[in-house]
C-alpha positions as MATLAB code, in Angstrom:
seq = 'MPNPFAEQTVISYNIPSTATRSQILFYDNGGNLFKSVDIKTTGKGQLNVFANDLSSGMYSYTLIVDGNVIDTKKMIKQ';
ca = [
      -8.488   -0.515    7.967;
     -10.392    1.683    8.278;
     -11.466    2.468    4.757;
     -12.487    5.216    4.172;
     -10.094    6.920    6.572;
      -9.526   10.453    7.816;
      -6.195   10.486    9.651;
      -4.549    7.098    9.135;
      -5.182    3.587    7.901;
      -3.331    0.282    8.226;
      -2.483   -2.022    5.324;
      -1.897   -5.665    6.292;
       0.178   -7.959    4.083;
       1.815  -11.385    4.044;
       5.110  -11.806    2.178;
       6.235  -15.376    1.258;
       9.420  -16.552    2.987;
      11.008  -17.160   -0.424;
      10.609  -13.514   -1.527;
      13.741  -11.495   -2.261;
      12.157   -8.098   -3.041;
       8.771   -6.753   -1.970;
       7.207   -3.321   -2.160;
       3.910   -1.506   -1.991;
       3.292    1.111   -4.672;
       0.763    3.916   -4.157;
      -1.120    5.575   -7.016;
      -3.445    8.568   -7.166;
      -6.831    8.422   -8.880;
      -5.184    9.359  -12.185;
      -2.892    6.318  -12.044;
       0.237    8.316  -11.187;
       2.732    6.665   -8.838;
       3.350    8.960   -5.867;
       4.997    6.702   -3.283;
       6.904    3.426   -3.089;
       7.596    1.552    0.155;
      10.118   -1.304    0.270;
       9.177   -4.155    2.585;
      12.294   -5.582    4.195;
      10.871   -8.628    5.996;
       8.872  -11.715    5.062;
       5.763  -13.035    6.779;
       2.836  -11.044    8.076;
       3.224   -7.322    8.524;
       1.434   -3.996    8.561;
       2.084   -0.603    7.038;
       0.654    2.569    8.576;
      -0.481    5.148    6.042;
      -0.924    8.682    7.322;
      -3.234   11.152    5.588;
      -1.097   14.258    6.212;
       0.043   14.603    2.602;
      -3.084   13.239    0.909;
      -6.023   15.246   -0.336;
      -9.513   13.759   -0.163;
     -10.163   11.156   -2.821;
      -9.565    7.611   -3.978;
      -6.120    6.003   -4.168;
      -4.904    2.528   -5.023;
      -2.002    0.494   -3.744;
      -0.334   -2.547   -5.247;
       1.720   -5.237   -3.529;
       4.617   -6.393   -5.734;
       6.714   -9.433   -4.771;
       9.751  -10.349   -6.881;
       8.394   -8.313   -9.795;
       4.937   -9.909   -9.745;
       1.730   -8.039   -8.916;
       0.116   -9.889   -6.009;
      -2.888   -7.646   -5.370;
      -4.219   -4.130   -5.909;
      -6.712   -2.495   -3.583;
      -8.336    0.894   -3.224;
      -8.361    3.239   -0.282;
     -10.442    6.359    0.220;
      -9.250    9.420    2.118;
     -12.165   11.449    3.513;
];
C-alpha cells in the first residue's frame, strides 16, 4: 500500500514458521527479473519498496517460499 504509488509502497507478507527459504522476486512489465529480496524471518512482515530506481509503469512481485510460488501481485509506479 499504496498502489499506485509515487515515492514508496509497503508489501505485507506472512511466512509460515516451517519455511526454510523465502524471497520476493520483482519483475518489470516485460517479465524480466530485476530484483530479488531474501526474507530472513518467519511470521508477519513488511518490505518497503522505494521508487527511486523505478520508471513509471506496472511491475509484478512474487512471494516464493521453499521453492513454491505463494502469490503474485502487481504494483503500479506513477
